[in-house]
Steps between C-alpha positions, in 0.01 A plus 500: 500500500314275745823355649638836609484557879350159571642324805607152394616221734712226339599174669781288364647836405871431541556341159340381177144604421456694824815702452425576134145604587617729778738681268245539222216623720728740685611646167133563423447691824369232735605495865653160567502295820736205470482175696731196489731303728838632380562842650816573304318467170199697623723782621692510172180505293346773714810715460506438124139613465558807715813600310298483178251747647240248615341435838551171683533346843544142619451256784653155542200273450439127522159447346453180700469717811162678508638777720764583237231558239303715744809707576573546130154644444543723804833623363325608180242693700756660730737599217268588214159542663321195363503199267364474146656179365660188645698270272531162672795368308702294751527134404731198472516207256709208632350256251558124518313176426254408774682168540802688637287588805659839559233578757683792660508671161132422450418670829717801416314548172163482674618745768643759261297457183156464660518618861724789400235622257225452759701694758542787256130504417406490867735789575367732231135399461360700793657816357378434148151410626479814710613733222299307238794486264825312455682260272635156594740343250660156531763300318367154422661295219417312185521209743181646643334439164658175381643189668872428465689187618729596784282796592211341687526692825617825345217477248251422775600818686467707185161348411392595851603860441302502177180394677562727796540808285197427284277458803645820650407685181149359501438572868628855464256559216216356706592706805552822307850559634649573156814293567673413176701179459756375250663158486811458286602163356865524387674230299883498469617823660867523596500557877646326806207256504707203382757545778272324750481172302699230681402203283785458250303374201225759544757777538683401183180477299360830621833678455525381139142616436559845643834539322327427170185704543525731803423872476576778745287591806430850373261342250278401792546841661345651188190288558471613862522862386235438233260351756543789742472759226146404402213729601361424845179360349695247291645173629724279286524205732721243324821520296694207353848611397803322362758488223364514147727207412397272788253225400373486860 
């Protein structure tokens, strides 16, 4: 199995897709390095993985801070001897109409959803370039493929991730560094993502949508595992995933 013994860093690991992915990959023999802002949840998840016979460690990480991403990569090297995969999963979605002018929320989305991904790439890219192997996976969104009212800024950040990852894939191929990439575009997945929405009408509409269609985060974890488990000479670089019943 390709996953076994791979060292995998996961950001946004304390809940939702990150948490589900950590559990699944650990059960398949990967060595997991967890990063998120909530230490209590990171500690509990690490202990759960270890009690199940898996290997995991964690560091409190704010992806907005470049040094935190650097330290997370260093933790992987110090604990497990290297890095094979980084899953840049941290993100927020405080959607609202542009006319509400929630500029602080706009800036937070840019900082976490775009800069957080860039900080993760910057932290791991020298290692991957040097060893001429590695896998960078990101969580975008169907809002990175289609426009949705109320989701202008969130969608803009996720479109940015889409372009960033495609260019990274192309440049890696040109440079011969063998870095694989995968961008995941989830639709309605039941996580804590809706908790950040402060606009009442948007919150009610999104909550109703997710209650009707939402599926569990482990469905996305399966996709991450599939991407990693491909032979090293094979790159599946985009995955759109959502409920069978959701008309998108």
